[in-house]
N, CA, C, O and CB atoms as a CASP TS submission, in Angstrom:
PFRMAT TS
TARGET T0000
AUTHOR 0000-0000-0000
METHOD Language model
MODEL 1
PARENT N/A
ATOM      1  N   MET     1     -37.726  21.687  38.321  1.00  0.00           N
ATOM      2  CA  MET     1     -37.246  22.494  38.646  1.00  0.00           C
ATOM      3  C   MET     1     -36.784  20.996  38.286  1.00  0.00           C
ATOM      4  O   MET     1     -37.392  19.950  38.056  1.00  0.00           O
ATOM      5  CB  MET     1     -37.337  23.575  39.660  1.00  0.00           C
ATOM      6  N   GLU     2     -35.301  21.409  38.347  1.00  0.00           N
ATOM      7  CA  GLU     2     -34.124  21.147  37.727  1.00  0.00           C
ATOM      8  C   GLU     2     -32.640  21.031  39.102  1.00  0.00           C
ATOM      9  O   GLU     2     -32.552  21.774  40.079  1.00  0.00           O
ATOM     10  CB  GLU     2     -34.006  22.542  36.485  1.00  0.00           C
ATOM     11  N   TYR     3     -31.766  20.012  38.778  1.00  0.00           N
ATOM     12  CA  TYR     3     -31.232  20.099  39.598  1.00  0.00           C
ATOM     13  C   TYR     3     -30.158  18.539  38.767  1.00  0.00           C
ATOM     14  O   TYR     3     -30.425  17.507  38.151  1.00  0.00           O
ATOM     15  CB  TYR     3     -32.214  20.220  41.052  1.00  0.00           C
ATOM     16  N   HIS     4     -28.541  19.472  39.417  1.00  0.00           N
ATOM     17  CA  HIS     4     -27.148  18.106  38.501  1.00  0.00           C
ATOM     18  C   HIS     4     -27.040  18.470  40.047  1.00  0.00           C
ATOM     19  O   HIS     4     -27.529  19.287  40.828  1.00  0.00           O
ATOM     20  CB  HIS     4     -25.379  18.447  36.762  1.00  0.00           C
ATOM     21  N   GLU     5     -25.746  16.970  40.066  1.00  0.00           N
ATOM     22  CA  GLU     5     -24.511  16.841  41.458  1.00  0.00           C
ATOM     23  C   GLU     5     -23.985  17.254  40.400  1.00  0.00           C
ATOM     24  O   GLU     5     -23.752  16.098  40.047  1.00  0.00           O
ATOM     25  CB  GLU     5     -23.838  15.357  42.484  1.00  0.00           C
ATOM     26  N   SER     6     -23.460  18.034  39.311  1.00  0.00           N
ATOM     27  CA  SER     6     -22.501  18.814  39.269  1.00  0.00           C
ATOM     28  C   SER     6     -23.405  21.038  39.345  1.00  0.00           C
ATOM     29  O   SER     6     -22.739  21.876  38.738  1.00  0.00           O
ATOM     30  CB  SER     6     -21.558  18.074  37.550  1.00  0.00           C
ATOM     31  N   ILE     7     -24.400  21.418  39.890  1.00  0.00           N
ATOM     32  CA  ILE     7     -24.436  22.285  40.222  1.00  0.00           C
ATOM     33  C   ILE     7     -24.516  22.249  41.705  1.00  0.00           C
ATOM     34  O   ILE     7     -23.853  23.053  42.361  1.00  0.00           O
ATOM     35  CB  ILE     7     -25.170  22.780  39.569  1.00  0.00           C
ATOM     36  N   CYS     8     -25.413  21.221  42.376  1.00  0.00           N
ATOM     37  CA  CYS     8     -25.680  21.813  43.680  1.00  0.00           C
ATOM     38  C   CYS     8     -24.257  20.371  45.290  1.00  0.00           C
ATOM     39  O   CYS     8     -23.882  20.380  46.462  1.00  0.00           O
ATOM     40  CB  CYS     8     -28.252  21.598  43.818  1.00  0.00           C
ATOM     41  N   GLY     9     -24.103  19.265  43.641  1.00  0.00           N
ATOM     42  CA  GLY     9     -22.893  18.792  44.760  1.00  0.00           C
ATOM     43  C   GLY     9     -24.518  17.173  44.489  1.00  0.00           C
ATOM     44  O   GLY     9     -25.727  17.172  44.721  1.00  0.00           O
ATOM     45  N   TRP    10     -23.788  16.384  44.065  1.00  0.00           N
ATOM     46  CA  TRP    10     -24.394  15.014  45.247  1.00  0.00           C
ATOM     47  C   TRP    10     -25.296  14.808  46.045  1.00  0.00           C
ATOM     48  O   TRP    10     -26.423  14.417  45.739  1.00  0.00           O
ATOM     49  CB  TRP    10     -23.756  14.688  46.134  1.00  0.00           C
ATOM     50  N   GLU    11     -24.750  15.136  47.560  1.00  0.00           N
ATOM     51  CA  GLU    11     -25.829  15.586  48.623  1.00  0.00           C
ATOM     52  C   GLU    11     -26.939  15.762  48.552  1.00  0.00           C
ATOM     53  O   GLU    11     -28.008  15.199  48.787  1.00  0.00           O
ATOM     54  CB  GLU    11     -25.714  16.479  49.084  1.00  0.00           C
ATOM     55  N   LYS    12     -26.146  17.566  47.803  1.00  0.00           N
ATOM     56  CA  LYS    12     -27.551  17.654  48.534  1.00  0.00           C
ATOM     57  C   LYS    12     -28.735  17.344  46.731  1.00  0.00           C
ATOM     58  O   LYS    12     -29.926  17.575  46.938  1.00  0.00           O
ATOM     59  CB  LYS    12     -27.748  19.851  49.609  1.00  0.00           C
ATOM     60  N   CYS    13     -28.405  16.907  45.279  1.00  0.00           N
ATOM     61  CA  CYS    13     -29.482  16.091  44.807  1.00  0.00           C
ATOM     62  C   CYS    13     -29.954  14.872  45.640  1.00  0.00           C
ATOM     63  O   CYS    13     -31.122  14.499  45.751  1.00  0.00           O
ATOM     64  CB  CYS    13     -29.108  15.634  43.549  1.00  0.00           C
ATOM     65  N   ALA    14     -28.659  14.210  46.309  1.00  0.00           N
ATOM     66  CA  ALA    14     -30.022  13.200  47.133  1.00  0.00           C
ATOM     67  C   ALA    14     -30.234  13.686  48.786  1.00  0.00           C
ATOM     68  O   ALA    14     -30.708  12.722  49.387  1.00  0.00           O
ATOM     69  CB  ALA    14     -29.476  11.152  47.217  1.00  0.00           C
ATOM     70  N   GLU    15     -30.139  14.252  49.230  1.00  0.00           N
ATOM     71  CA  GLU    15     -31.025  15.015  49.607  1.00  0.00           C
ATOM     72  C   GLU    15     -32.451  15.762  49.296  1.00  0.00           C
ATOM     73  O   GLU    15     -33.495  15.566  49.917  1.00  0.00           O
ATOM     74  CB  GLU    15     -30.454  15.520  49.741  1.00  0.00           C
ATOM     75  N   ILE    16     -32.218  16.876  47.931  1.00  0.00           N
ATOM     76  CA  ILE    16     -33.794  16.385  46.752  1.00  0.00           C
ATOM     77  C   ILE    16     -34.246  15.427  47.119  1.00  0.00           C
ATOM     78  O   ILE    16     -35.215  15.395  47.877  1.00  0.00           O
ATOM     79  CB  ILE    16     -33.682  15.976  45.134  1.00  0.00           C
ATOM     80  N   HIS    17     -33.406  14.002  46.482  1.00  0.00           N
ATOM     81  CA  HIS    17     -34.282  12.994  45.522  1.00  0.00           C
ATOM     82  C   HIS    17     -35.690  12.879  47.099  1.00  0.00           C
ATOM     83  O   HIS    17     -36.917  12.971  47.083  1.00  0.00           O
ATOM     84  CB  HIS    17     -33.029  10.892  44.892  1.00  0.00           C
ATOM     85  N   LYS    18     -34.228  12.540  48.766  1.00  0.00           N
ATOM     86  CA  LYS    18     -35.341  12.025  49.583  1.00  0.00           C
ATOM     87  C   LYS    18     -36.155  12.604  50.394  1.00  0.00           C
ATOM     88  O   LYS    18     -36.320  12.062  51.487  1.00  0.00           O
ATOM     89  CB  LYS    18     -35.013  11.281  50.229  1.00  0.00           C
ATOM     90  N   LEU    19     -37.028  14.100  50.030  1.00  0.00           N
ATOM     91  CA  LEU    19     -37.706  14.632  50.213  1.00  0.00           C
ATOM     92  C   LEU    19     -38.524  14.808  48.880  1.00  0.00           C
ATOM     93  O   LEU    19     -39.218  13.901  49.339  1.00  0.00           O
ATOM     94  CB  LEU    19     -37.216  15.454  50.854  1.00  0.00           C
ATOM     95  N   LEU    20     -38.932  15.012  48.040  1.00  0.00           N
ATOM     96  CA  LEU    20     -39.284  13.770  47.002  1.00  0.00           C
ATOM     97  C   LEU    20     -40.228  13.410  47.449  1.00  0.00           C
ATOM     98  O   LEU    20     -41.412  13.745  47.479  1.00  0.00           O
ATOM     99  CB  LEU    20     -38.433  12.596  46.781  1.00  0.00           C
ATOM    100  N   GLN    21     -39.277  12.254  48.023  1.00  0.00           N
ATOM    101  CA  GLN    21     -39.580  11.480  47.888  1.00  0.00           C
ATOM    102  C   GLN    21     -41.108  10.899  49.388  1.00  0.00           C
ATOM    103  O   GLN    21     -42.071  10.164  49.604  1.00  0.00           O
ATOM    104  CB  GLN    21     -38.204  10.971  47.586  1.00  0.00           C
ATOM    105  N   SER    22     -40.156  12.034  49.985  1.00  0.00           N
ATOM    106  CA  SER    22     -40.889  12.065  51.684  1.00  0.00           C
ATOM    107  C   SER    22     -42.680  12.027  51.033  1.00  0.00           C
ATOM    108  O   SER    22     -43.636  11.348  51.408  1.00  0.00           O
ATOM    109  CB  SER    22     -40.363  14.153  52.953  1.00  0.00           C
ATOM    110  N   TYR    23     -42.592  12.795  50.226  1.00  0.00           N
ATOM    111  CA  TYR    23     -43.700  14.104  49.628  1.00  0.00           C
ATOM    112  C   TYR    23     -44.993  12.716  49.465  1.00  0.00           C
ATOM    113  O   TYR    23     -46.210  12.753  49.649  1.00  0.00           O
ATOM    114  CB  TYR    23     -43.022  15.252  47.496  1.00  0.00           C
ATOM    115  N   GLY    24     -43.947  11.416  48.988  1.00  0.00           N
ATOM    116  CA  GLY    24     -45.262  10.648  47.953  1.00  0.00           C
ATOM    117  C   GLY    24     -44.524  10.837  47.115  1.00  0.00           C
ATOM    118  O   GLY    24     -45.320  11.001  46.190  1.00  0.00           O
ATOM    119  N   TYR    25     -43.496  10.956  46.659  1.00  0.00           N
ATOM    120  CA  TYR    25     -43.438  11.292  44.327  1.00  0.00           C
ATOM    121  C   TYR    25     -42.912  10.116  44.303  1.00  0.00           C
ATOM    122  O   TYR    25     -42.782   9.518  45.371  1.00  0.00           O
ATOM    123  CB  TYR    25     -42.086  12.832  43.158  1.00  0.00           C
ATOM    124  N   ILE    26     -42.538   9.583  43.212  1.00  0.00           N
ATOM    125  CA  ILE    26     -41.900   8.461  43.004  1.00  0.00           C
ATOM    126  C   ILE    26     -41.738   9.258  41.631  1.00  0.00           C
ATOM    127  O   ILE    26     -42.552   9.989  41.067  1.00  0.00           O
ATOM    128  CB  ILE    26     -42.619   6.903  43.227  1.00  0.00           C
ATOM    129  N   LEU    27     -39.679   8.686  41.049  1.00  0.00           N
ATOM    130  CA  LEU    27     -38.828   9.124  39.813  1.00  0.00           C
ATOM    131  C   LEU    27     -39.231   8.649  39.254  1.00  0.00           C
ATOM    132  O   LEU    27     -39.464   7.530  39.710  1.00  0.00           O
ATOM    133  CB  LEU    27     -37.642   9.063  39.544  1.00  0.00           C
ATOM    134  N   THR    28     -39.886   8.939  37.362  1.00  0.00           N
ATOM    135  CA  THR    28     -39.415   8.277  36.107  1.00  0.00           C
ATOM    136  C   THR    28     -38.185   8.415  35.869  1.00  0.00           C
ATOM    137  O   THR    28     -37.373   8.736  36.737  1.00  0.00           O
ATOM    138  CB  THR    28     -40.004   8.660  35.010  1.00  0.00           C
ATOM    139  N   LYS    29     -37.987   8.259  35.037  1.00  0.00           N
ATOM    140  CA  LYS    29     -37.437   8.277  34.169  1.00  0.00           C
ATOM    141  C   LYS    29     -37.642   8.606  32.469  1.00  0.00           C
ATOM    142  O   LYS    29     -38.104   7.593  31.945  1.00  0.00           O
ATOM    143  CB  LYS    29     -37.164   7.459  34.487  1.00  0.00           C
ATOM    144  N   CYS    30     -37.498   9.384  31.760  1.00  0.00           N
ATOM    145  CA  CYS    30     -37.480   8.977  29.749  1.00  0.00           C
ATOM    146  C   CYS    30     -37.077  10.196  29.704  1.00  0.00           C
ATOM    147  O   CYS    30     -37.242  11.295  30.234  1.00  0.00           O
ATOM    148  CB  CYS    30     -39.128   8.558  28.522  1.00  0.00           C
ATOM    149  N   HIS    31     -36.240   9.425  28.554  1.00  0.00           N
ATOM    150  CA  HIS    31     -35.766  10.214  27.314  1.00  0.00           C
ATOM    151  C   HIS    31     -34.041  11.557  28.886  1.00  0.00           C
ATOM    152  O   HIS    31     -33.766  12.738  29.096  1.00  0.00           O
ATOM    153  CB  HIS    31     -38.123  11.617  26.181  1.00  0.00           C
ATOM    154  N   GLY    32     -33.563  10.133  29.399  1.00  0.00           N
ATOM    155  CA  GLY    32     -32.537  10.495  30.079  1.00  0.00           C
ATOM    156  C   GLY    32     -33.075  11.657  31.395  1.00  0.00           C
ATOM    157  O   GLY    32     -32.654  11.803  32.543  1.00  0.00           O
ATOM    158  N   GLN    33     -34.219  12.385  30.597  1.00  0.00           N
ATOM    159  CA  GLN    33     -34.641  13.093  32.066  1.00  0.00           C
ATOM    160  C   GLN    33     -35.722  12.238  33.126  1.00  0.00           C
ATOM    161  O   GLN    33     -36.422  11.250  32.907  1.00  0.00           O
ATOM    162  CB  GLN    33     -35.465  14.622  31.670  1.00  0.00           C
ATOM    163  N   CYS    34     -35.477  13.312  34.726  1.00  0.00           N
ATOM    164  CA  CYS    34     -35.934  12.643  35.438  1.00  0.00           C
ATOM    165  C   CYS    34     -37.639  13.907  35.753  1.00  0.00           C
ATOM    166  O   CYS    34     -37.728  15.125  35.913  1.00  0.00           O
ATOM    167  CB  CYS    34     -34.624  12.203  36.673  1.00  0.00           C
ATOM    168  N   ILE    35     -38.550  12.923  35.714  1.00  0.00           N
ATOM    169  CA  ILE    35     -40.128  13.183  35.922  1.00  0.00           C
ATOM    170  C   ILE    35     -40.344  12.848  37.215  1.00  0.00           C
ATOM    171  O   ILE    35     -40.203  11.662  37.511  1.00  0.00           O
ATOM    172  CB  ILE    35     -41.144  12.350  35.001  1.00  0.00           C
ATOM    173  N   TYR    36     -40.836  14.076  38.541  1.00  0.00           N
ATOM    174  CA  TYR    36     -41.234  14.011  39.881  1.00  0.00           C
ATOM    175  C   TYR    36     -42.042  13.487  39.457  1.00  0.00           C
ATOM    176  O   TYR    36     -42.021  13.651  38.237  1.00  0.00           O
ATOM    177  CB  TYR    36     -41.448  14.986  40.780  1.00  0.00           C
ATOM    178  N   HIS    37     -43.237  12.580  39.922  1.00  0.00           N
ATOM    179  CA  HIS    37     -45.057  12.515  39.826  1.00  0.00           C
ATOM    180  C   HIS    37     -45.212  11.667  40.935  1.00  0.00           C
ATOM    181  O   HIS    37     -44.384  11.109  41.655  1.00  0.00           O
ATOM    182  CB  HIS    37     -45.919  11.752  38.278  1.00  0.00           C
ATOM    183  N   LEU    38     -46.885  11.688  40.922  1.00  0.00           N
ATOM    184  CA  LEU    38     -47.722  10.924  42.174  1.00  0.00           C
ATOM    185  C   LEU    38     -48.365   9.761  41.752  1.00  0.00           C
ATOM    186  O   LEU    38     -49.457   9.832  41.189  1.00  0.00           O
ATOM    187  CB  LEU    38     -48.885  11.793  42.832  1.00  0.00           C
ATOM    188  N   PRO    39     -47.464   8.042  42.093  1.00  0.00           N
ATOM    189  CA  PRO    39     -47.421   7.232  42.229  1.00  0.00           C
ATOM    190  C   PRO    39     -49.245   7.239  41.539  1.00  0.00           C
ATOM    191  O   PRO    39     -50.136   7.932  42.031  1.00  0.00           O
ATOM    192  CB  PRO    39     -46.736   6.895  43.540  1.00  0.00           C
ATOM    193  N   GLY    40     -49.470   6.114  40.099  1.00  0.00           N
ATOM    194  CA  GLY    40     -50.607   5.968  40.156  1.00  0.00           C
ATOM    195  C   GLY    40     -51.058   6.958  38.677  1.00  0.00           C
ATOM    196  O   GLY    40     -52.069   7.031  37.977  1.00  0.00           O
ATOM    197  N   LEU    41     -49.610   7.675  38.677  1.00  0.00           N
ATOM    198  CA  LEU    41     -50.125   8.986  37.789  1.00  0.00           C
ATOM    199  C   LEU    41     -49.226   9.000  36.035  1.00  0.00           C
ATOM    200  O   LEU    41     -49.486   9.733  35.080  1.00  0.00           O
ATOM    201  CB  LEU    41     -49.571  10.715  38.924  1.00  0.00           C
ATOM    202  N   GLU    42     -48.006   7.761  36.153  1.00  0.00           N
ATOM    203  CA  GLU    42     -48.069   7.206  35.004  1.00  0.00           C
ATOM    204  C   GLU    42     -48.231   6.589  33.118  1.00  0.00           C
ATOM    205  O   GLU    42     -47.613   6.409  32.069  1.00  0.00           O
ATOM    206  CB  GLU    42     -48.215   7.185  35.401  1.00  0.00           C
ATOM    207  N   GLN    43     -49.392   6.503  33.710  1.00  0.00           N
ATOM    208  CA  GLN    43     -50.764   6.042  32.397  1.00  0.00           C
ATOM    209  C   GLN    43     -50.914   7.551  31.583  1.00  0.00           C
ATOM    210  O   GLN    43     -51.459   7.580  30.480  1.00  0.00           O
ATOM    211  CB  GLN    43     -52.835   5.501  33.338  1.00  0.00           C
ATOM    212  N   GLU    44     -50.391   8.779  32.215  1.00  0.00           N
ATOM    213  CA  GLU    44     -51.106   9.454  31.738  1.00  0.00           C
ATOM    214  C   GLU    44     -49.607  10.197  30.938  1.00  0.00           C
ATOM    215  O   GLU    44     -49.724  11.335  30.484  1.00  0.00           O
ATOM    216  CB  GLU    44     -52.215  10.185  32.798  1.00  0.00           C
ATOM    217  N   LEU    45     -48.296   9.487  30.826  1.00  0.00           N
ATOM    218  CA  LEU    45     -47.022   9.763  31.043  1.00  0.00           C
ATOM    219  C   LEU    45     -46.505   8.803  29.993  1.00  0.00           C
ATOM    220  O   LEU    45     -45.335   9.071  29.719  1.00  0.00           O
ATOM    221  CB  LEU    45     -46.530   9.593  32.529  1.00  0.00           C
ATOM    222  N   GLN    46     -47.022   7.696  29.263  1.00  0.00           N
ATOM    223  CA  GLN    46     -46.965   7.298  29.091  1.00  0.00           C
ATOM    224  C   GLN    46     -46.644   8.121  27.460  1.00  0.00           C
ATOM    225  O   GLN    46     -45.916   7.570  26.633  1.00  0.00           O
ATOM    226  CB  GLN    46     -47.569   6.605  29.774  1.00  0.00           C
ATOM    227  N   SER    47     -46.980   8.813  27.321  1.00  0.00           N
ATOM    228  CA  SER    47     -47.105   8.990  25.364  1.00  0.00           C
ATOM    229  C   SER    47     -45.878   9.325  25.492  1.00  0.00           C
ATOM    230  O   SER    47     -45.277   8.615  24.686  1.00  0.00           O
ATOM    231  CB  SER    47     -48.234  10.299  24.334  1.00  0.00           C
ATOM    232  N   LEU    48     -44.749  10.343  26.314  1.00  0.00           N
ATOM    233  CA  LEU    48     -43.988  10.574  26.473  1.00  0.00           C
ATOM    234  C   LEU    48     -43.037   9.695  25.418  1.00  0.00           C
ATOM    235  O   LEU    48     -42.332  10.261  24.584  1.00  0.00           O
ATOM    236  CB  LEU    48     -44.009  10.624  27.652  1.00  0.00           C
ATOM    237  N   GLY    49     -43.090   8.506  25.530  1.00  0.00           N
ATOM    238  CA  GLY    49     -42.603   7.111  25.314  1.00  0.00           C
ATOM    239  C   GLY    49     -41.791   6.574  26.476  1.00  0.00           C
ATOM    240  O   GLY    49     -41.905   6.924  27.650  1.00  0.00           O
ATOM    241  N   ARG    50     -40.784   5.487  25.878  1.00  0.00           N
ATOM    242  CA  ARG    50     -40.683   4.404  26.850  1.00  0.00           C
ATOM    243  C   ARG    50     -39.651   5.199  28.357  1.00  0.00           C
ATOM    244  O   ARG    50     -38.900   6.174  28.403  1.00  0.00           O
ATOM    245  CB  ARG    50     -39.782   2.861  25.889  1.00  0.00           C
ATOM    246  N   LEU    51     -40.173   4.062  29.542  1.00  0.00           N
ATOM    247  CA  LEU    51     -40.997   5.036  30.635  1.00  0.00           C
ATOM    248  C   LEU    51     -39.348   4.483  31.663  1.00  0.00           C
ATOM    249  O   LEU    51     -38.733   3.586  31.087  1.00  0.00           O
ATOM    250  CB  LEU    51     -43.292   4.344  31.371  1.00  0.00           C
ATOM    251  N   GLN    52     -38.925   4.802  32.566  1.00  0.00           N
ATOM    252  CA  GLN    52     -38.738   3.820  33.742  1.00  0.00           C
ATOM    253  C   GLN    52     -38.640   4.177  34.828  1.00  0.00           C
ATOM    254  O   GLN    52     -37.646   4.752  35.272  1.00  0.00           O
ATOM    255  CB  GLN    52     -37.819   3.121  33.729  1.00  0.00           C
ATOM    256  N   ILE    53     -39.809   3.863  35.557  1.00  0.00           N
ATOM    257  CA  ILE    53     -40.326   4.252  36.862  1.00  0.00           C
ATOM    258  C   ILE    53     -40.072   3.643  38.265  1.00  0.00           C
ATOM    259  O   ILE    53     -39.916   2.445  38.503  1.00  0.00           O
ATOM    260  CB  ILE    53     -41.539   4.187  36.718  1.00  0.00           C
ATOM    261  N   ASN    54     -40.061   4.415  38.939  1.00  0.00           N
ATOM    262  CA  ASN    54     -39.368   4.308  40.418  1.00  0.00           C
ATOM    263  C   ASN    54     -38.252   3.966  39.673  1.00  0.00           C
ATOM    264  O   ASN    54     -37.966   2.942  39.052  1.00  0.00           O
ATOM    265  CB  ASN    54     -39.919   3.170  41.731  1.00  0.00           C
ATOM    266  N   TYR    55     -37.679   5.009  39.850  1.00  0.00           N
ATOM    267  CA  TYR    55     -35.808   4.792  39.168  1.00  0.00           C
ATOM    268  C   TYR    55     -34.947   5.564  40.214  1.00  0.00           C
ATOM    269  O   TYR    55     -35.466   6.394  40.961  1.00  0.00           O
ATOM    270  CB  TYR    55     -35.385   5.734  37.264  1.00  0.00           C
ATOM    271  N   ASP    56     -33.567   5.257  40.249  1.00  0.00           N
ATOM    272  CA  ASP    56     -32.732   6.058  41.142  1.00  0.00           C
ATOM    273  C   ASP    56     -32.208   7.253  40.915  1.00  0.00           C
ATOM    274  O   ASP    56     -31.307   6.592  40.399  1.00  0.00           O
ATOM    275  CB  ASP    56     -31.814   5.484  41.435  1.00  0.00           C
ATOM    276  N   TRP    57     -31.839   8.467  40.774  1.00  0.00           N
ATOM    277  CA  TRP    57     -32.317   8.998  40.596  1.00  0.00           C
ATOM    278  C   TRP    57     -30.080   8.543  40.716  1.00  0.00           C
ATOM    279  O   TRP    57     -29.695   8.391  41.876  1.00  0.00           O
ATOM    280  CB  TRP    57     -33.789   9.743  40.995  1.00  0.00           C
ATOM    281  N   HIS    58     -29.587   8.477  40.222  1.00  0.00           N
ATOM    282  CA  HIS    58     -28.640   8.959  40.562  1.00  0.00           C
ATOM    283  C   HIS    58     -27.645   8.013  39.275  1.00  0.00           C
ATOM    284  O   HIS    58     -26.619   8.409  38.723  1.00  0.00           O
ATOM    285  CB  HIS    58     -28.467   8.838  42.252  1.00  0.00           C
ATOM    286  N   GLU    59     -28.454   6.515  39.042  1.00  0.00           N
ATOM    287  CA  GLU    59     -28.357   5.926  37.396  1.00  0.00           C
ATOM    288  C   GLU    59     -28.194   5.921  36.100  1.00  0.00           C
ATOM    289  O   GLU    59     -28.311   4.872  35.467  1.00  0.00           O
ATOM    290  CB  GLU    59     -28.830   5.677  37.105  1.00  0.00           C
TER
END
């Protein structure tokens, strides 16, 4: 899934982020890309590079 505030607006992005969090997903950023995943799967992402785990989507 791809979303960006220039496409759907800041409010919709915030709504999507909160919805994904409510389902138990956390946001990890890697090379500027957002990856939502279930807690505990960070180890599976380590091969992608430097991870910023539990990151806020708009930072």
